[in-house]
C-alpha positions in Angstrom: 238.1 -56.3 157.4 235.7 -53.4 156.9 237.4 -50.1 156.0 236.0 -46.6 156.7 236.7 -43.1 155.4 237.4 -42.0 158.9 239.1 -43.3 162.1 236.4 -44.6 164.4 238.6 -44.1 167.4 238.5 -40.4 166.8 234.8 -40.0 165.9 233.2 -37.5 168.4 230.3 -36.1 166.5 227.4 -37.6 168.6 224.6 -36.7 169.6 222.1 -37.1 166.7 219.6 -34.4 165.7 217.3 -33.6 162.9 214.0 -32.4 161.6 211.5 -33.4 158.9 208.6 -31.1 157.8 205.8 -31.3 155.3 206.2 -28.6 152.7 202.5 -28.1 152.2 201.8 -28.2 156.0 199.7 -31.3 155.8 199.4 -33.3 159.0 200.1 -37.0 158.1 201.0 -40.1 160.0 203.5 -40.9 157.3 205.8 -38.2 158.7 205.9 -40.1 162.0 206.8 -43.2 160.1 209.6 -41.4 158.3 210.9 -40.0 161.6 210.9 -43.4 163.2 213.1 -44.7 160.4 215.4 -41.8 160.9 215.7 -42.5 164.6 216.3 -46.2 164.0 219.3 -45.3 161.7 221.4 -43.6 164.4 221.8 -46.0 167.4 225.5 -45.2 167.3 224.8 -41.5 168.1 223.2 -42.2 171.4 224.8 -43.4 174.6 223.7 -46.5 176.4 224.4 -48.0 179.8 225.6 -51.6 180.3 222.0 -52.4 181.1 220.7 -51.1 177.8 219.3 -47.8 179.2 219.5 -45.0 176.7 221.1 -41.7 177.7 218.0 -40.0 176.4 215.9 -39.4 173.2 212.7 -37.7 172.2 210.7 -35.7 169.8 209.2 -32.2 169.5 206.1 -32.3 167.3 203.3 -29.9 166.3 199.9 -30.5 168.0 197.8 -33.1 166.0 194.4 -31.6 165.6 192.9 -34.9 164.6 194.4 -36.7 167.6 193.4 -34.1 170.2 189.9 -34.0 168.9 189.8 -37.7 169.9 191.5 -37.1 173.3 189.1 -34.3 174.2 186.1 -36.0 172.6 185.5 -32.6 171.0 185.1 -32.8 167.2 184.8 -29.0 166.9 188.2 -28.4 168.5 190.2 -25.8 166.4 193.9 -25.3 166.0 195.1 -22.3 168.1 192.2 -22.6 170.6 193.8 -25.2 172.8 197.2 -26.0 174.3 199.0 -29.0 175.6 201.3 -29.1 178.6 203.5 -32.1 179.5 205.2 -32.5 182.9 207.5 -34.8 184.8 206.4 -34.9 188.4 208.8 -34.7 191.4 211.1 -37.7 192.1 209.5 -37.9 195.6 206.1 -39.4 194.9 204.9 -37.9 198.2 205.1 -34.5 196.5 203.0 -35.4 193.4 199.8 -34.0 194.9 201.6 -30.8 195.9 203.0 -30.4 192.3 199.6 -31.0 190.7 198.1 -28.4 193.1 200.7 -25.8 192.0 200.0 -26.6 188.3 196.2 -26.3 188.9 196.5 -23.0 190.8 198.7 -21.4 188.1 196.3 -22.5 185.4 193.3 -21.1 187.3 195.2 -17.8 187.8 195.8 -17.5 184.1 192.3 -18.6 183.2 193.5 -21.7 181.3 190.6 -24.1 181.7 191.8 -27.7 181.8 189.8 -30.0 179.6 191.8 -33.2 180.0 194.4 -34.3 182.6 195.9 -37.7 181.8 199.0 -39.9 181.9 200.7 -40.2 178.5 200.2 -43.8 177.6 203.3 -45.9 177.0 204.1 -49.4 175.9 206.6 -50.8 178.4 207.1 -53.9 176.3 209.1 -51.7 173.9 211.8 -51.5 176.5 213.9 -54.0 178.5 213.2 -54.3 182.3 216.0 -52.1 183.4 215.0 -49.3 181.0 211.4 -49.6 182.2 212.5 -48.7 185.7 214.4 -45.6 184.5 211.4 -43.9 182.8 209.4 -41.1 184.4 205.6 -40.8 184.1 204.5 -37.9 181.9 201.4 -36.0 183.0 199.6 -34.3 180.2 197.1 -31.4 180.4 195.0 -30.3 177.5 193.6 -26.8 178.1 191.6 -24.1 176.3 192.4 -20.6 175.3 190.9 -17.9 177.6 187.8 -16.3 176.1 189.3 -12.8 176.5 192.2 -13.8 174.3 191.6 -13.4 170.6 194.9 -14.4 168.9 197.2 -17.3 169.1 200.2 -15.0 169.7 198.5 -13.5 172.8 197.6 -17.1 173.9 201.3 -18.0 173.7 202.1 -15.0 175.9 199.7 -16.2 178.6 201.2 -19.7 178.4 204.7 -18.3 178.8 203.6 -16.4 181.9 202.0 -19.5 183.4 205.0 -21.6 182.6 207.3 -19.2 184.4 205.0 -19.3 187.4 205.3 -23.1 187.5 209.1 -23.2 186.9 210.0 -20.9 189.8 208.8 -23.2 192.6 209.8 -26.3 190.6 213.4 -25.1 190.3 213.8 -23.4 193.7 212.0 -25.8 196.2 214.3 -28.8 196.9 211.3 -31.1 197.8 209.9 -30.5 194.3 213.0 -31.6 192.5 212.0 -33.5 189.4 209.0 -31.3 188.7 209.8 -30.3 185.1 207.7 -29.0 182.2 208.8 -30.8 179.1 206.6 -28.4 177.0 203.7 -26.1 177.3 202.3 -24.6 174.1 199.4 -24.1 171.8 201.6 -25.2 168.9 203.9 -28.0 169.9 204.6 -30.7 172.5 207.6 -32.7 173.6 207.8 -36.4 174.4 211.1 -37.8 175.7 212.8 -40.0 178.3 215.9 -42.1 179.2 215.4 -43.9 175.8 217.4 -45.1 172.9 216.6 -43.5 169.6 214.8 -46.5 168.1 212.6 -46.8 171.2 210.9 -43.4 171.1 208.0 -44.0 168.6 207.1 -47.6 169.8 207.3 -46.5 173.5 204.9 -43.6 173.3 201.6 -45.1 172.2 200.3 -41.7 171.0 203.0 -41.6 168.3 202.1 -45.1 167.2 198.4 -44.2 166.9 197.4 -44.0 163.2 195.1 -41.1 164.2 198.2 -39.1 165.2 199.0 -36.9 162.3 201.6 -34.0 162.2 203.4 -31.8 159.8 206.7 -31.2 161.6 208.9 -33.2 163.9 212.4 -32.6 165.3 214.3 -35.2 167.3 217.4 -35.7 169.4 219.3 -38.8 170.7 221.8 -38.0 173.5 225.4 -39.1 174.1 226.0 -37.7 177.5 229.4 -36.0 177.9 229.6 -33.1 180.4 226.5 -34.1 182.4 225.1 -37.5 183.6 222.1 -39.0 181.9 218.9 -37.5 183.3 215.3 -37.7 181.9 214.9 -33.9 182.5 217.8 -33.0 180.3 217.1 -35.5 177.5 216.2 -33.6 174.4 214.5 -31.9 172.5 213.6 -29.0 174.8 210.7 -26.5 174.3 212.0 -25.0 171.1 215.3 -26.7 170.2 217.7 -29.6 170.1 221.5 -29.3 170.2 224.4 -31.6 169.2 227.7 -30.4 170.6 229.2 -28.6 173.6 228.9 -24.9 174.2 232.4 -23.9 175.2 231.1 -20.5 176.1 228.3 -21.7 178.4 229.6 -20.1 181.7 230.1 -16.8 179.9 226.6 -17.0 178.4 225.1 -17.7 181.8 226.8 -14.6 183.3 225.7 -12.5 180.4 222.1 -13.7 180.7 222.1 -13.0 184.5 223.5 -9.5 183.9 220.8 -8.7 181.3 218.1 -10.0 183.6 219.4 -7.8 186.6 219.3 -4.7 184.4 215.7 -5.6 183.5 215.0 -6.2 187.3 214.3 -9.9 186.6 215.6 -13.0 188.2 216.7 -16.1 186.2 216.0 -19.5 187.6 218.0 -22.5 186.3 217.1 -26.1 187.3 219.7 -28.0 189.3 222.3 -29.7 187.2 221.1 -28.0 184.0 223.1 -28.8 180.9 224.5 -26.3 178.4 221.8 -27.3 175.9 219.0 -26.8 178.4 220.3 -23.3 179.2 220.5 -22.5 175.4 216.8 -23.4 175.1 215.9 -21.0 178.0 217.9 -18.3 176.3 216.1 -18.9 173.0 212.7 -18.8 174.8 213.5 -15.4 176.3 214.6 -14.0 173.0 211.3 -15.0 171.5 208.9 -14.4 174.3 210.5 -11.3 175.9 212.4 -9.7 173.1 209.8 -10.6 170.5 212.3 -11.9 167.9 211.3 -14.5 165.3 212.8 -17.8 166.1 215.2 -17.8 163.1 216.4 -14.3 163.9 216.9 -15.3 167.5 219.0 -18.3 166.4 221.1 -16.0 164.2 221.6 -13.5 167.0 222.6 -16.2 169.5 224.9 -18.1 167.2 226.2 -15.6 164.6 228.5 -16.5 161.7 232.1 -15.4 161.5 231.2 -12.1 159.9 233.9 -9.7 161.0 236.4 -10.3 158.2 233.9 -11.6 155.6 234.0 -9.0 152.8 231.0 -10.6 151.0 228.6 -9.6 153.7 226.6 -6.5 152.9 226.7 -3.4 155.1 223.1 -3.7 156.4 223.8 -7.3 157.4 227.1 -6.3 159.0 225.2 -3.6 161.0 222.7 -6.2 162.2 225.4 -8.7 163.3 227.3 -5.9 165.0 224.2 -4.9 166.9 223.6 -8.5 168.0 227.3 -8.8 169.1 226.6 -5.9 171.5 223.2 -7.3 172.5 224.5 -10.5 174.0 227.4 -12.9 174.2 227.5 -15.3 171.3 227.1 -19.0 171.9 230.1 -20.8 170.4 230.1 -24.5 170.0 230.8 -26.9 168.4 227.1 -26.9 167.8 224.5 -28.2 165.4 221.3 -26.5 166.4 217.7 -27.6 165.4 214.9 -25.2 166.3 211.2 -24.9 165.8 208.1 -23.3 167.2 205.3 -25.0 165.3 205.4 -22.3 162.6 209.0 -22.2 161.6 211.5 -25.0 161.8 215.2 -24.8 160.9 218.7 -25.9 161.4 221.8 -23.9 162.1 225.5 -24.8 162.3 227.8 -22.5 164.4 230.8 -20.7 163.0 233.1 -23.6 163.8 231.2 -26.1 161.7 232.4 -29.2 163.5 229.0 -31.0 163.7 227.5 -32.5 160.5 224.1 -31.5 159.2 222.9 -33.0 155.9 219.7 -31.9 154.0 217.4 -33.6 151.6 214.3 -32.1 149.8 211.6 -34.1 148.2 208.4 -33.2 146.5 206.6 -33.4 149.9 209.3 -33.0 152.6 212.3 -31.0 153.7 214.6 -32.9 156.2 217.9 -31.9 157.8 219.7 -34.5 159.9 223.1 -35.5 161.4 223.7 -38.0 158.6 222.7 -38.4 155.0 220.4 -41.3 154.2 218.5 -41.6 157.5 215.3 -41.7 155.6 215.1 -43.9 152.5 213.2 -41.6 150.1 212.7 -43.0 146.6 215.2 -41.5 144.2 212.5 -40.2 141.9 211.1 -38.1 144.7 214.3 -36.4 145.7 214.7 -32.8 144.3 218.1 -32.0 145.9 220.5 -33.0 148.6 223.0 -30.7 150.5 224.6 -29.8 153.7 224.6 -26.9 156.2 227.9 -25.1 156.0 229.8 -23.5 159.0 227.7 -20.5 160.1 224.9 -21.5 157.8 221.2 -22.0 158.3 218.1 -23.4 156.6 214.5 -22.5 157.6 211.0 -23.6 156.5 208.1 -21.2 157.3 204.7 -22.8 157.4 203.0 -19.5 157.1 204.6 -18.9 153.6 205.5 -22.5 152.8 208.9 -21.1 151.7 212.5 -22.3 152.3 215.0 -19.7 153.4 218.7 -19.8 153.8 221.2 -17.8 155.9 221.3 -14.7 153.6 217.5 -14.6 153.3 217.2 -14.5 157.1 
């Protein structure tokens, strides 16, 4: 009889999350190979129906310059001068043309010239017949930066405005139900579906393409608990992936709505939205509207247990006290992976009830739900560790430096 160091009947730590990033910001296909291995090691962290249909899995990756030069047939394409948008179209196929018209009009209004409009290619043979029927087509647009925009930060602001203009009809018109932007950015893209973890890379032909080279990937495989499996709420989202349940979600939604009303804004949530999807929307607003760096926003939204910790310096206490007045904290349990194409990181909430294990090699930094998800040669490993309750680790591709909670 196999013996374990835990009671399998009381193991509730699913879903599975993690990231891997290249410490010198080199885009390589090897990183995708490592990520596939990591995804194949955690089938037990994702839910599956009796027919073998996954509850949901996917990846958030930086835009591969090499690959999109091939897609656009433009060898002079430069990073920061183009963006990629991925969409699920409405469940009602009769509304597909209307949805595409809305997207085209919004892009025209924001002077985002569309270079390529294509279906993301998939290998249906990677799935069983039942799972094939459960997947949604992903429409992908590759678009160029407006000539009047001179910086990537300003480009991202335009993209955020266009995204909001698409989300409003998508989430408020019943006939458009299912129209959903997986991602829209000049830095990253999301590919996901009702998949099992080991199916993600083989299913999306782009990821299996040797020309597809990236420097950062974070992933999620879902074990549905408080919401039913749904391709729209499979993860990752635009900027994060989350393992856990936000026990404060209703309070957080009320707080967000109150803040928006003070700012004379209206929040729009998609029908049936999960707590994790709402957390991603909150993170997006902190970055795009409040202009916080993504790691600072993660700290503000999910602060450590600081009130009675005498080791925390007064300036840090002042910052955390300000954040406590700024918004309601998001309490888990929660393991929280975040990234925006520049910074990628992992955070554990103050309860610390979801595992996150780290490994650093000469080339890579990886943080995942379980140790050993990637079989790095022992001679390449510099250190191994874990994220503690209320802790954080961040890699910044601008500085190529690793930061921890106190550094942030």
